[in-house]
C-alpha beads as a LAMMPS data file, in Angstrom:
LAMMPS data file: protein, C-alpha beads

78 atoms
77 bonds

1 atom types
1 bond types

-500.0 500.0 xlo xhi
-500.0 500.0 ylo yhi
-500.0 500.0 zlo zhi

Masses

1 110.0

Atoms # bond

1 1 1 478.619 -430.058 -434.121
2 1 1 475.501 -428.340 -435.442
3 1 1 471.718 -428.810 -435.559
4 1 1 468.823 -426.952 -437.131
5 1 1 466.273 -425.691 -434.610
6 1 1 462.686 -424.795 -435.537
7 1 1 459.850 -423.729 -433.249
8 1 1 456.154 -423.590 -434.194
9 1 1 452.871 -422.233 -432.864
10 1 1 452.797 -419.870 -429.929
11 1 1 456.417 -420.657 -429.081
12 1 1 457.691 -419.274 -432.395
13 1 1 457.280 -415.638 -431.299
14 1 1 459.221 -416.241 -428.109
15 1 1 462.113 -417.854 -429.992
16 1 1 462.112 -415.701 -433.151
17 1 1 465.710 -414.559 -432.600
18 1 1 466.967 -418.145 -432.274
19 1 1 465.209 -419.166 -435.452
20 1 1 467.076 -416.530 -437.467
21 1 1 470.203 -418.700 -437.260
22 1 1 470.459 -421.555 -439.762
23 1 1 472.565 -423.779 -437.495
24 1 1 473.059 -424.027 -433.732
25 1 1 476.190 -425.378 -432.065
26 1 1 476.048 -428.139 -429.444
27 1 1 478.426 -430.422 -427.582
28 1 1 478.774 -434.066 -428.573
29 1 1 476.679 -436.362 -426.363
30 1 1 474.200 -433.623 -425.444
31 1 1 470.598 -434.694 -424.877
32 1 1 467.640 -432.891 -426.363
33 1 1 466.687 -431.712 -422.849
34 1 1 470.162 -430.220 -422.280
35 1 1 470.125 -428.462 -425.653
36 1 1 466.653 -427.020 -425.039
37 1 1 467.644 -425.870 -421.559
38 1 1 470.517 -423.911 -423.136
39 1 1 467.961 -422.269 -425.440
40 1 1 465.796 -421.295 -422.409
41 1 1 462.928 -423.511 -423.546
42 1 1 460.123 -423.846 -420.970
43 1 1 459.613 -427.192 -419.159
44 1 1 458.575 -430.293 -421.139
45 1 1 454.892 -429.783 -420.285
46 1 1 454.854 -426.897 -422.769
47 1 1 456.214 -428.628 -425.878
48 1 1 456.409 -431.744 -428.057
49 1 1 459.638 -432.499 -429.937
50 1 1 460.508 -434.196 -433.192
51 1 1 463.960 -434.804 -434.593
52 1 1 464.177 -435.383 -438.323
53 1 1 460.347 -435.589 -438.344
54 1 1 460.180 -438.408 -435.748
55 1 1 458.704 -437.950 -432.277
56 1 1 461.445 -438.151 -429.620
57 1 1 461.764 -437.949 -425.847
58 1 1 463.886 -435.427 -424.017
59 1 1 466.629 -438.027 -423.369
60 1 1 467.333 -438.309 -427.130
61 1 1 471.055 -437.774 -427.848
62 1 1 471.233 -435.163 -430.596
63 1 1 473.522 -435.774 -433.554
64 1 1 475.348 -433.553 -435.994
65 1 1 472.978 -432.424 -438.749
66 1 1 469.740 -433.216 -436.879
67 1 1 466.718 -430.977 -437.385
68 1 1 464.941 -430.341 -434.078
69 1 1 461.336 -429.175 -434.276
70 1 1 459.404 -427.985 -431.216
71 1 1 455.598 -427.770 -431.191
72 1 1 453.253 -426.543 -428.472
73 1 1 450.944 -429.252 -427.090
74 1 1 447.823 -429.789 -429.151
75 1 1 444.387 -429.894 -427.546
76 1 1 440.879 -429.635 -428.792
77 1 1 437.731 -431.499 -429.488
78 1 1 434.076 -431.035 -428.790

Bonds

1 1 1 2
2 1 2 3
3 1 3 4
4 1 4 5
5 1 5 6
6 1 6 7
7 1 7 8
8 1 8 9
9 1 9 10
10 1 10 11
11 1 11 12
12 1 12 13
13 1 13 14
14 1 14 15
15 1 15 16
16 1 16 17
17 1 17 18
18 1 18 19
19 1 19 20
20 1 20 21
21 1 21 22
22 1 22 23
23 1 23 24
24 1 24 25
25 1 25 26
26 1 26 27
27 1 27 28
28 1 28 29
29 1 29 30
30 1 30 31
31 1 31 32
32 1 32 33
33 1 33 34
34 1 34 35
35 1 35 36
36 1 36 37
37 1 37 38
38 1 38 39
39 1 39 40
40 1 40 41
41 1 41 42
42 1 42 43
43 1 43 44
44 1 44 45
45 1 45 46
46 1 46 47
47 1 47 48
48 1 48 49
49 1 49 50
50 1 50 51
51 1 51 52
52 1 52 53
53 1 53 54
54 1 54 55
55 1 55 56
56 1 56 57
57 1 57 58
58 1 58 59
59 1 59 60
60 1 60 61
61 1 61 62
62 1 62 63
63 1 63 64
64 1 64 65
65 1 65 66
66 1 66 67
67 1 67 68
68 1 68 69
69 1 69 70
70 1 70 71
71 1 71 72
72 1 72 73
73 1 73 74
74 1 74 75
75 1 75 76
76 1 76 77
77 1 77 78
């Protein structure tokens, strides 16, 4: 089973090698958290995840053909 994996912001430099691959293999029934742990992603406090452009939690069960996008947390204001 395969997913697309994209990383944005400050995390993109750290995971540039991973992003060179079009598809990433995973085991059926794997959660987003398990997949990201295999990719050496830092703890949840350092990212926000979407799958197929919808916000998901780390217990999301990834599916064949999903597109996983990881964003650094957003902060700002006056």
